[in-house]
C-alpha positions as CSV (number, residue, x, y, z in Angstrom):
1,M,73.8,-127.3,-40.2
2,M,75.7,-124.2,-41.4
3,R,72.4,-122.3,-41.7
4,K,71.4,-123.1,-38.1
5,L,74.8,-121.9,-36.8
6,A,74.5,-118.7,-38.8
7,L,71.0,-118.0,-37.5
8,I,72.1,-118.6,-33.9
9,A,75.1,-116.3,-34.4
10,L,72.8,-113.5,-35.8
11,L,70.4,-113.7,-32.9
12,L,73.3,-113.5,-30.4
13,M,74.6,-110.4,-32.2
14,L,71.1,-108.7,-32.2
15,S,70.1,-109.5,-28.6
16,P,71.8,-106.4,-27.1
17,S,70.1,-104.1,-29.6
18,V,66.7,-105.8,-29.0
19,E,67.1,-105.4,-25.2
20,A,68.1,-101.7,-25.6
21,L,65.1,-101.1,-27.8
22,A,62.7,-102.8,-25.3
23,Q,64.1,-100.6,-22.5
24,E,63.6,-97.4,-24.6
25,M,60.1,-98.4,-25.5
26,S,59.1,-99.1,-21.9
27,S,60.0,-95.5,-20.9
28,A,58.2,-93.9,-23.8
29,P,54.7,-92.4,-23.3
30,M,51.8,-94.6,-24.1
31,V,50.4,-93.7,-27.5
32,R,46.8,-94.7,-26.5
33,H,46.7,-91.7,-24.2
34,R,44.8,-88.9,-26.0
35,I,44.0,-85.3,-25.1
36,T,40.7,-84.7,-23.4
37,W,39.5,-81.5,-24.9
38,R,36.4,-81.1,-22.8
39,T,36.4,-83.2,-19.6
40,G,36.4,-81.2,-16.4
41,R,36.6,-77.8,-18.3
42,S,34.4,-74.8,-18.2
43,E,33.5,-72.9,-21.4
44,L,32.5,-69.2,-21.6
45,K,30.8,-68.5,-24.9
46,P,30.0,-64.8,-25.8
47,G,28.9,-64.1,-29.3
48,P,26.2,-62.9,-31.7
49,G,23.3,-64.7,-33.2
50,W,20.5,-64.2,-35.8
51,T,17.2,-65.8,-36.7
52,F,16.7,-66.7,-40.4
53,N,13.2,-68.0,-40.9
54,D,11.5,-64.7,-40.2
55,R,8.5,-63.3,-42.1
56,Y,8.3,-59.8,-40.7
57,F,11.3,-59.2,-38.3
58,H,14.8,-60.6,-38.2
59,N,16.2,-60.9,-34.7
60,V,19.8,-60.0,-34.1
61,I,20.9,-61.7,-30.8
62,V,23.6,-60.7,-28.3
63,N,24.2,-63.8,-26.3
64,V,26.5,-65.2,-23.6
65,G,26.7,-68.9,-22.6
66,Y,28.4,-71.1,-20.0
67,D,29.0,-74.8,-20.2
68,Y,30.6,-77.2,-17.8
69,H,31.8,-80.5,-19.5
70,L,31.3,-83.3,-17.0
71,L,32.8,-85.8,-19.5
72,D,34.4,-85.4,-22.9
73,W,31.0,-86.3,-24.4
74,L,28.6,-84.8,-21.9
75,G,28.1,-81.1,-20.8
76,L,25.6,-79.0,-19.0
77,G,25.1,-75.3,-19.7
78,V,23.0,-72.1,-19.6
79,N,22.5,-69.3,-22.2
80,V,21.2,-65.8,-21.8
81,G,20.6,-63.4,-24.7
82,Y,18.6,-60.5,-26.0
83,A,17.2,-60.0,-29.5
84,F,16.9,-56.7,-31.4
85,P,14.4,-56.6,-34.3
86,I,15.2,-55.6,-37.9
87,K,12.3,-55.3,-40.3
88,T,12.4,-57.6,-43.3
89,G,12.0,-56.3,-46.9
90,F,8.7,-58.2,-47.1
91,A,7.3,-56.2,-44.1
92,E,8.5,-52.9,-45.5
93,N,6.8,-53.6,-48.8
94,I,3.5,-54.3,-47.0
95,E,3.7,-51.0,-45.1
96,I,4.3,-49.1,-48.3
97,E,1.4,-50.7,-50.1
98,K,-1.0,-50.2,-47.1
99,K,0.0,-46.6,-46.4
100,E,-2.6,-44.0,-47.3
101,E,-2.7,-40.3,-47.5
102,G,-2.0,-38.9,-44.1
103,M,-2.1,-42.3,-42.4
104,S,0.8,-44.7,-41.8
105,F,0.6,-48.4,-41.5
106,P,3.0,-50.0,-39.0
107,I,2.9,-53.7,-39.6
108,P,1.4,-55.5,-36.5
109,A,4.0,-58.3,-36.0
110,S,5.9,-59.8,-33.1
111,H,9.6,-60.3,-32.6
112,L,11.8,-61.8,-29.9
113,G,13.3,-60.2,-26.8
114,L,14.8,-62.1,-23.9
115,L,16.1,-65.6,-24.6
116,A,17.3,-67.9,-21.7
117,D,17.7,-71.6,-21.3
118,A,19.4,-74.5,-19.5
119,H,20.6,-77.3,-21.7
120,L,22.4,-80.6,-22.1
121,E,25.2,-81.1,-24.7
122,L,26.2,-84.4,-26.2
123,A,29.5,-84.2,-28.2
124,D,31.7,-86.5,-30.3
125,G,35.1,-85.2,-31.4
126,G,38.0,-85.9,-33.7
127,K,40.9,-84.3,-35.5
128,A,41.4,-83.1,-39.1
129,M,44.5,-82.1,-41.1
130,L,44.4,-78.6,-42.6
131,W,46.3,-78.4,-45.9
132,G,48.1,-81.6,-44.9
133,R,50.1,-79.7,-42.2
134,S,48.2,-78.6,-39.1
135,A,46.1,-80.9,-37.0
136,V,42.9,-79.2,-35.7
137,A,40.6,-80.7,-33.0
138,Y,36.9,-80.4,-33.5
139,D,33.6,-81.9,-32.3
140,F,30.0,-82.1,-33.4
141,H,27.4,-81.8,-30.7
142,L,23.7,-82.0,-30.1
143,I,21.9,-79.6,-27.8
144,L,18.7,-80.4,-25.8
145,G,17.3,-77.8,-23.4
146,F,14.4,-75.8,-22.0
147,G,14.0,-72.2,-21.2
148,L,12.0,-68.9,-21.7
149,L,11.4,-66.8,-24.7
150,Q,10.0,-63.2,-24.6
151,V,7.6,-62.1,-27.4
152,N,7.5,-58.4,-28.1
153,W,5.3,-56.5,-30.5
154,N,6.3,-53.8,-33.0
155,S,6.4,-50.7,-30.8
156,E,4.9,-48.6,-33.7
157,A,1.9,-50.8,-33.9
158,E,1.4,-51.7,-30.2
159,N,-0.9,-48.8,-29.3
160,R,-3.3,-49.9,-32.0
161,L,-3.9,-53.4,-30.4
162,D,-7.4,-53.5,-29.1
163,N,-7.2,-56.8,-27.2
164,T,-7.5,-56.7,-23.4
165,E,-5.1,-59.6,-23.0
166,P,-1.6,-59.0,-24.3
167,G,-0.4,-61.4,-27.0
168,G,3.2,-61.1,-26.1
169,G,5.1,-61.8,-22.8
170,I,7.3,-64.6,-21.5
171,K,6.7,-68.0,-23.1
172,P,8.0,-71.5,-22.1
173,S,10.4,-72.6,-24.8
174,P,11.9,-76.0,-25.5
175,K,15.3,-75.8,-27.4
176,V,16.8,-78.3,-29.9
177,G,20.0,-77.7,-31.8
178,A,23.3,-78.9,-33.2
179,G,26.7,-77.4,-33.9
180,I,30.4,-77.7,-34.4
181,R,33.3,-76.6,-32.2
182,V,36.8,-76.0,-33.7
183,F,39.7,-75.6,-31.3
184,L,42.1,-72.8,-32.5
185,D,44.3,-73.6,-29.4
186,K,44.0,-75.7,-26.3
187,G,42.2,-72.8,-24.5
188,V,40.3,-71.1,-27.4
189,A,37.6,-72.4,-29.8
190,I,35.1,-71.1,-32.3
191,T,31.6,-72.6,-32.0
192,L,28.8,-72.4,-34.6
193,D,25.3,-73.7,-33.5
194,V,21.9,-73.7,-35.0
195,I,19.2,-73.6,-32.3
196,D,15.4,-73.9,-32.7
197,H,13.7,-71.7,-30.0
198,M,10.1,-73.1,-30.0
199,A,7.1,-71.5,-28.4
200,F,3.3,-70.9,-28.7
201,M,3.1,-67.3,-29.9
202,H,1.2,-64.9,-32.2
203,P,3.4,-64.1,-35.3
204,A,1.1,-61.2,-36.4
205,A,-2.2,-59.5,-35.5
206,E,-5.3,-59.3,-37.7
207,V,-6.0,-55.9,-39.1
208,S,-9.4,-54.1,-39.2
209,A,-11.0,-53.1,-42.5
210,D,-10.0,-49.5,-42.1
211,N,-6.4,-50.3,-40.9
212,T,-6.9,-48.4,-37.7
213,S,-6.9,-51.3,-35.1
214,Y,-5.3,-54.7,-34.7
215,T,-6.7,-57.8,-33.1
216,F,-4.8,-61.0,-32.1
217,P,-6.1,-64.3,-33.5
218,T,-7.9,-66.3,-30.9
219,E,-5.3,-69.1,-30.8
220,E,-1.5,-68.9,-30.6
221,K,0.6,-70.9,-33.1
222,F,3.4,-73.2,-32.2
223,M,6.3,-71.4,-33.9
224,H,9.9,-72.5,-34.8
225,N,12.4,-69.7,-34.4
226,F,15.7,-71.0,-35.9
227,A,18.8,-69.1,-34.9
228,G,22.4,-69.3,-35.9
229,M,24.8,-68.7,-33.0
230,L,28.5,-67.9,-33.5
231,S,30.5,-68.0,-30.3
232,F,34.1,-67.3,-29.3
233,S,34.7,-70.0,-26.7
234,I,37.2,-69.5,-23.8
235,M,38.1,-72.9,-22.2
236,M,39.0,-73.0,-18.5
237,P,41.5,-74.2,-17.4
238,S,43.4,-73.2,-20.5
239,E,45.5,-76.4,-20.5
240,T,44.1,-79.9,-21.5
241,T,44.8,-83.2,-19.8
242,Y,45.3,-86.8,-21.0
243,E,43.1,-89.8,-20.6
244,D,44.4,-92.7,-18.5
């Protein structure tokens, strides 16, 4: 009997504290609300790129992209860039070996020029703790798109091409890629993507026996041009919102 009376007395003493705590919790923000890092925001993405599976010419790319994120997991965007060729060591060695007295040998190989596409982005994000102190938001995303790819030929070798039909020009190009975006702030992020720019193209021309003229192979090959793209993302508006 004494135990029951003591329990009733304890509950009566705690009831004001419980009521006050309930009122305080009812006015507190709901913890299930989370920041929407992408929904309804535009993203401007200037930055450099480079191809890395090249046999004769590396392509250094100057690129600018724009994405609009319809939902936190779904975005639509466009990219426009231009590639500048840098000869690989393999190509330079061939030119040295083929060079003869009084006659140069510019390697007859193609490289990229204009790159443009429209794409769909599917993202899934999260947060990570850096050094156990700072929380950093990030997302992994997939990129599916279609666009154009310009194929140019080594300007030193172009005047030796004896085909009537050009082997370069603008090619249709499906795009597939994946990447990671890390938010440095609510309005600024760094994005690293790997994109495969695919197209039917001639990677190189065939050389005549005397090294004086070049001829395209009869059929183009379906080529994979893998490019790493590093972008400095500017998010607009600069402030994020919260989910309901």
